[in-house]
C-alpha positions, 0 to 999 in steps of 0.5 A, a space after each residue: 532438560 525436558 523435550 516436548 514432542 508434538 504429535 505428527 497429526 498436529 504438525 500435519 494439520 498446521 501444514 495443511 492450514 498454512 497451505 490452504 491459506 496460501 491458495 485463498 490469497 492467490 484467488 484474491 490477487 487474480 480477481 483484477 484480471 476479470 475486471 472490465 473497463 468502463 467508459 469514461 465519465 460523461 459530464 452532465 449537460 449544463 455543466 462545464 469541465 473544471 479548469 485543470 491548467 493550474 491544478 498541479 502548479 508548484 511554487 518556485 523555489 528561490 535560489 537562496 532557500 535553505 532547507 531546514 535542518 531535519 537532524 535531531 539535536 544531539 543527546 546531552 552527555 551526562 
């Protein structure tokens, strides 16, 4: 059995690369903390706000409704 030895310098370089990558990711996660809130959008003059009363209406489900079978068919025995 042959043992391959990795030079210590190579291991140190890989460790430094991995650790430096972690610090870069953390900066991107923290970027939202410096974001500023914007005022709500204003509707231009001459336009009306759209009617939202029926925007999220869900159809009623009948009491006798049965959901379709989502199980895959059984495999044929050979």
